[in-house]
Rosetta silent file (secondary structure, phi, psi, omega in degrees, C-alpha in Angstrom):
SEQUENCE: MSVVMTFGPIQMLVVSFEGSQFRGEILPVLRRLREHDIVRLVDLLVVSRDESGDIRALQQSDLSADEAQEFGAIVGALIGLGAAGDAGARAGAEAGAAAMRHGVEFDDEAVWDVAERIPAGSSAAIALLEHRWAIPLRDGILRASGTSVVDAWIHPADLVAIGLEAGWSAARAEPPP
SCORE:     score description
SCORE:     0.000 S_00000001
   1 L     0.000  128.365  177.785   67.806  123.299   88.556 S_00000001
   2 L   -96.421  128.144  179.474   70.358  121.463   86.418 S_00000001
   3 L  -102.938  120.706  177.184   73.511  120.328   88.184 S_00000001
   4 L   -87.076  122.284 -177.525   76.601  120.059   85.989 S_00000001
   5 L   -89.568  100.289  177.630   78.755  117.227   87.280 S_00000001
   6 L   -88.321   -9.620  177.503   82.361  118.334   86.973 S_00000001
   7 L  -102.307  153.066  173.910   83.449  115.521   89.269 S_00000001
   8 L   -81.949  179.654  178.092   83.519  111.845   88.413 S_00000001
   9 L   -58.006  141.571 -178.799   81.773  109.170   90.445 S_00000001
  10 E  -107.652  131.334  176.942   82.832  109.172   94.095 S_00000001
  11 E  -114.585  133.836  171.553   83.515  105.930   95.944 S_00000001
  12 E   -98.481  126.124 -178.743   83.777  105.673   99.714 S_00000001
  13 E  -122.760  123.640  177.984   86.230  102.985  100.703 S_00000001
  14 E  -118.811  123.903 -175.829   86.653  101.924  104.350 S_00000001
  15 E  -131.082  136.087  174.731   89.467   99.495  105.106 S_00000001
  16 E  -109.034  152.686 -177.948   90.676   98.083  108.413 S_00000001
  17 E  -134.729  139.315  169.507   94.169   96.792  109.062 S_00000001
  18 E   -77.810  136.844 -179.593   95.683   94.643  111.755 S_00000001
  19 L    91.693  155.800 -178.576   98.617   96.493  113.235 S_00000001
  20 L  -111.448    9.251  178.150   99.301  100.177  113.499 S_00000001
  21 L  -116.198  131.379  177.055  102.367  100.276  111.259 S_00000001
  22 L   -99.022  145.341 -178.606  102.110  100.452  107.473 S_00000001
  23 L  -101.194    1.975  173.806  104.789   98.948  105.280 S_00000001
  24 L    88.490   21.509  179.393  104.086  101.154  102.267 S_00000001
  25 L   -76.749  -30.567 -170.996  102.331   98.766   99.894 S_00000001
  26 H   -86.360  -44.556 -174.231   99.300  100.957   99.239 S_00000001
  27 H   -58.183  -41.639  177.808  100.674  104.473   98.717 S_00000001
  28 H   -61.915  -37.092  178.587  102.785  103.669   95.601 S_00000001
  29 H   -67.120  -47.387  178.543   99.736  102.100   93.911 S_00000001
  30 H   -60.866  -41.316  179.360   97.526  105.042   94.856 S_00000001
  31 H   -60.132  -44.665  178.880  100.230  107.470   93.689 S_00000001
  32 H   -62.593  -43.929  178.366  100.384  105.770   90.251 S_00000001
  33 H   -60.733  -39.387  179.118   96.599  105.873   89.882 S_00000001
  34 H   -69.590  -41.828  179.977   96.627  109.559   90.772 S_00000001
  35 H   -62.350  -32.419  179.658   99.542  110.356   88.412 S_00000001
  36 L   -91.467    9.074  178.034   97.637  108.761   85.507 S_00000001
  37 L    57.218   34.123  176.053   94.460  110.683   86.420 S_00000001
  38 L   -84.178  -43.001  174.331   92.571  107.439   87.001 S_00000001
  39 E  -131.950  158.831  171.563   91.495  108.443   90.512 S_00000001
  40 E  -130.232  136.994 -178.672   91.694  111.584   92.570 S_00000001
  41 E   -83.264  103.967  177.452   91.790  111.537   96.337 S_00000001
  42 E   -71.381  -45.457  176.496   88.888  113.688   97.512 S_00000001
  43 E  -161.330  146.431  177.350   89.677  112.897  101.131 S_00000001
  44 E  -139.815  132.517  173.469   91.608  110.325  103.110 S_00000001
  45 E  -129.251  121.953  175.201   91.633  109.728  106.836 S_00000001
  46 E  -117.131  125.967  179.602   93.918  107.095  108.328 S_00000001
  47 E  -122.543  128.764  177.876   93.642  106.449  112.054 S_00000001
  48 E  -121.782  141.531  175.796   96.025  104.138  113.930 S_00000001
  49 E  -124.723  116.113 -179.264   95.830  103.007  117.527 S_00000001
  50 L   -77.783  178.654 -175.406   98.998  101.416  118.871 S_00000001
  51 L   -59.997  -29.205  179.151   99.098   98.675  121.518 S_00000001
  52 L   -87.881    0.979  175.952   99.156  101.236  124.339 S_00000001
  53 L    93.476   -0.816  178.718   96.079  102.984  122.894 S_00000001
  54 L   -69.307  139.771 -174.716   97.848  106.093  121.542 S_00000001
  55 E  -104.959  136.114  170.140   96.133  107.533  118.466 S_00000001
  56 E  -127.204  141.398  179.600   97.760  108.840  115.296 S_00000001
  57 E  -134.477  144.012  177.505   95.804  110.316  112.418 S_00000001
  58 E  -131.310  136.278  177.750   96.747  111.334  108.909 S_00000001
  59 E  -131.634  142.902 -179.158   94.554  113.238  106.509 S_00000001
  60 E  -150.675  150.173  175.759   95.137  114.047  102.861 S_00000001
  61 L  -149.409  145.808  174.365   93.241  115.448   99.876 S_00000001
  62 L   -88.901   -8.713 -174.987   94.109  116.205   96.252 S_00000001
  63 L   -81.823  138.239  170.029   91.493  118.982   96.076 S_00000001
  64 L   -72.978  169.869  177.974   92.427  122.628   96.232 S_00000001
  65 H   -59.856  -39.524  179.180   90.320  124.857   98.494 S_00000001
  66 H   -66.065  -41.324  178.724   88.355  126.033   95.418 S_00000001
  67 H   -67.189  -38.136  178.013   87.757  122.449   94.246 S_00000001
  68 H   -63.555  -39.708  178.322   86.688  121.422   97.745 S_00000001
  69 H   -65.391  -40.766  176.944   84.216  124.298   97.809 S_00000001
  70 H   -63.685  -43.970  178.096   82.870  123.231   94.391 S_00000001
  71 H   -59.863  -45.589  177.925   82.598  119.631   95.618 S_00000001
  72 H   -60.020  -39.283  179.106   80.725  120.821   98.722 S_00000001
  73 H   -65.565  -40.793  179.570   78.349  122.836   96.551 S_00000001
  74 H   -65.405  -48.685 -179.535   77.604  119.810   94.322 S_00000001
  75 H   -62.079  -45.627  179.303   77.012  117.470   97.254 S_00000001
  76 H   -60.986  -40.790  179.649   74.904  120.103   99.045 S_00000001
  77 H   -64.186  -42.189 -179.445   72.851  120.764   95.903 S_00000001
  78 H   -66.905  -41.439  177.561   72.114  117.070   95.400 S_00000001
  79 H   -64.739  -44.343  179.081   71.115  116.590   99.036 S_00000001
  80 H   -64.064  -38.622  178.141   68.991  119.736   98.906 S_00000001
  81 H   -60.993  -44.298  178.933   67.379  118.679   95.634 S_00000001
  82 H   -66.416  -31.898 -176.417   66.333  115.370   97.182 S_00000001
  83 H   -85.610  -35.653 -172.057   65.027  117.057  100.303 S_00000001
  84 H  -149.921   28.636  175.659   63.231  120.094   98.877 S_00000001
  85 H    67.852 -153.806 -175.864   63.417  120.298   95.082 S_00000001
  86 H   -59.551  -41.536  179.874   64.984  123.249   93.251 S_00000001
  87 H   -63.964  -39.584  177.849   64.810  125.611   96.241 S_00000001
  88 H   -66.543  -36.086  178.931   66.496  122.977   98.389 S_00000001
  89 H   -63.385  -43.056  178.935   69.192  122.459   95.756 S_00000001
  90 H   -64.400  -46.379  179.702   70.064  126.158   95.782 S_00000001
  91 H   -65.390  -40.018  178.847   70.139  126.312   99.585 S_00000001
  92 H   -64.823  -39.688  178.621   72.111  123.048   99.766 S_00000001
  93 H   -62.265  -43.457  179.299   74.677  124.280   97.259 S_00000001
  94 H   -65.152  -44.006 -179.640   75.264  127.431   99.292 S_00000001
  95 H   -66.182  -41.652  179.622   75.514  125.494  102.572 S_00000001
  96 H   -64.768  -42.141  178.279   77.837  122.866  101.052 S_00000001
  97 H   -64.364  -41.070  179.523   80.148  125.474   99.546 S_00000001
  98 H   -65.207  -39.178 -178.733   80.295  127.346  102.858 S_00000001
  99 H   -66.093  -28.152 -176.118   81.070  124.150  104.781 S_00000001
 100 L  -105.529   14.668 -174.555   84.000  123.380  102.482 S_00000001
 101 L   -63.097  -20.610  178.649   85.409  126.882  102.095 S_00000001
 102 L  -102.024    9.720 -179.556   88.590  125.889  103.948 S_00000001
 103 L   102.866  176.685 -179.317   89.031  122.642  102.037 S_00000001
 104 L   -82.895  130.101  174.558   88.149  119.043  102.678 S_00000001
 105 L  -163.082  141.783  171.189   88.818  117.833  106.166 S_00000001
 106 L   -81.915  137.415  178.771   87.552  115.427  108.748 S_00000001
 107 L   -83.148  172.345 -178.895   87.070  117.191  112.066 S_00000001
 108 H   -57.797  -34.219  179.539   88.442  115.963  115.417 S_00000001
 109 H   -61.974  -40.406  178.302   85.077  114.374  116.204 S_00000001
 110 H   -65.648  -41.723  178.703   85.359  112.149  113.119 S_00000001
 111 H   -60.231  -47.253 -178.977   88.913  111.129  114.060 S_00000001
 112 H   -67.677  -33.503  177.631   87.813  110.197  117.583 S_00000001
 113 H   -62.423  -44.087  177.876   84.742  108.372  116.269 S_00000001
 114 H   -67.052  -44.638 -177.403   86.966  106.168  114.091 S_00000001
 115 H   -59.930  -37.137 -179.997   89.540  105.771  116.872 S_00000001
 116 H   -68.701  -23.170 -175.334   86.893  104.554  119.315 S_00000001
 117 H   -91.677  -10.736 -179.117   85.778  101.852  116.877 S_00000001
 118 L  -107.634  140.905 -179.747   89.158  100.255  116.229 S_00000001
 119 L   -73.339  159.821  175.098   90.933   98.035  118.729 S_00000001
 120 L   -56.941  142.155 -179.590   94.408   98.772  120.068 S_00000001
 121 L    80.882   22.057  178.878   97.058   97.575  117.662 S_00000001
 122 E  -141.765  174.230 -177.787   95.013   98.268  114.536 S_00000001
 123 E  -141.850  161.217  174.654   94.294  100.934  111.944 S_00000001
 124 E  -143.431  147.717  176.831   91.486  102.061  109.683 S_00000001
 125 E  -129.020  136.644  174.580   91.377  104.168  106.544 S_00000001
 126 E  -120.888  120.946 -178.702   88.422  106.021  105.083 S_00000001
 127 E  -126.433  138.592  167.820   88.926  107.294  101.549 S_00000001
 128 E  -106.453  113.063 -177.713   86.721  109.214   99.166 S_00000001
 129 E  -109.976  129.117  173.481   88.032  108.429   95.692 S_00000001
 130 E   -92.481  124.956  179.142   86.890  110.219   92.574 S_00000001
 131 E   -87.159   92.938 -176.380   86.961  107.909   89.569 S_00000001
 132 L   -67.447  -32.126 -178.738   88.331  110.279   86.920 S_00000001
 133 L   -61.073  -25.251 -174.434   88.414  107.564   84.233 S_00000001
 134 H   -83.454  -12.595 -176.705   84.610  107.418   84.314 S_00000001
 135 H   -61.019  -51.319  179.393   84.023  111.091   83.423 S_00000001
 136 H   -62.594  -35.360  177.392   84.354  110.690   79.607 S_00000001
 137 H   -64.254  -48.056  178.789   82.222  107.535   79.724 S_00000001
 138 H   -59.367  -45.139 -178.532   79.497  109.276   81.760 S_00000001
 139 H   -64.999  -37.691  177.076   79.575  112.306   79.465 S_00000001
 140 H   -64.583  -41.499  177.306   79.365  110.080   76.362 S_00000001
 141 H   -61.334  -43.343  179.221   76.362  108.257   77.796 S_00000001
 142 H   -64.577  -42.255  178.903   74.668  111.603   78.498 S_00000001
 143 H   -62.824  -30.344  179.343   75.407  112.906   74.975 S_00000001
 144 L   -87.177   10.005 -178.384   73.809  109.728   73.594 S_00000001
 145 L    61.151   28.822  177.041   70.727  110.396   75.775 S_00000001
 146 L   -81.843  155.527  178.852   71.495  107.272   77.794 S_00000001
 147 L  -130.069  129.966  177.426   70.256  106.791   81.330 S_00000001
 148 L   -68.024  127.062  179.603   71.972  104.700   83.960 S_00000001
 149 L   -99.069  -44.106  177.621   69.652  101.912   85.049 S_00000001
 150 L  -136.193  136.369  178.732   71.958  100.051   87.446 S_00000001
 151 L  -140.666  101.897 -175.661   75.256  101.250   88.862 S_00000001
 152 L  -149.696  152.256  172.889   76.844   98.872   91.359 S_00000001
 153 L   -88.852  140.014  175.935   80.141   97.307   92.333 S_00000001
 154 L  -108.398  115.880 -178.215   80.216   93.527   92.244 S_00000001
 155 L   -88.494  146.278  177.572   82.357   92.129   95.027 S_00000001
 156 H   -52.550  -35.702  178.380   83.919   88.643   94.718 S_00000001
 157 H   -62.984  -31.342  176.320   81.905   87.588   97.794 S_00000001
 158 H   -64.699  -40.859  179.527   78.721   88.466   95.846 S_00000001
 159 H   -66.801  -39.279  176.192   79.735   86.075   93.064 S_00000001
 160 H   -60.581  -45.312 -179.862   80.427   83.319   95.612 S_00000001
 161 H   -62.529  -39.289  178.112   76.975   83.886   97.137 S_00000001
 162 H   -62.958  -42.557  178.669   75.339   83.734   93.697 S_00000001
 163 H   -62.830  -42.175  178.691   77.090   80.437   93.019 S_00000001
 164 H   -65.120  -42.122 -179.430   75.965   79.003   96.342 S_00000001
 165 H   -65.751  -35.539 -178.128   72.401   80.197   95.791 S_00000001
 166 H   -78.764   -8.554  177.149   72.307   78.732   92.283 S_00000001
 167 L    85.587   22.459  175.962   73.405   75.348   93.586 S_00000001
 168 L   -65.717  148.682  173.746   76.806   75.114   91.922 S_00000001
 169 L  -141.118  162.831  179.590   79.029   72.441   93.300 S_00000001
 170 L   -63.902  -26.246 -178.455   82.602   71.324   92.713 S_00000001
 171 L   -74.606  -20.363 -178.252   81.217   68.094   91.217 S_00000001
 172 L   -85.143  137.284  176.328   79.394   69.983   88.454 S_00000001
 173 L   -88.876  -19.354 -177.268   81.252   70.847   85.313 S_00000001
 174 L  -128.213  153.903  173.822   78.588   73.335   84.243 S_00000001
 175 L   -65.337  154.925  177.061   76.499   75.942   85.996 S_00000001
 176 L   -63.178  155.522 -178.246   72.901   74.925   86.739 S_00000001
 177 L   -66.298    0.000    0.000   70.290   75.743   84.042 S_00000001
């Protein structure tokens, strides 16, 4: 079974915040990225717990119900393919589409699971971001019969660790050989 990827790469981003009040620094940036079709918000869950322990949750998605159902079918097909080959992909696609027929949403259990893990006076956000900018690049690679060998994010902390492992020091003007 061939799966046509109509979605771009999906990134899960989990961020914690001290405090349960947001000052609005993030939403304007996210809005600009969305307006320029750089990213699309597949799903967002923000959970805040104030100092007295009261919980507030916000959920948002850019996907229509039809797009959410398509997304569920793709995810289900890929999981099914890995678990049971072509037959599993077909069954997974059907199950994924059915699970998302009302759109993307975290259920109450997910909200409470996040809420239980954050201390009073803090917040957490879980976002699924679709990287729309990567779709033409991925499609071009496929048309050129290219195959992805490595696909990873490099975090600044990874670069620091590489430098420490390689024995760089402030006294050195050059990296080690």
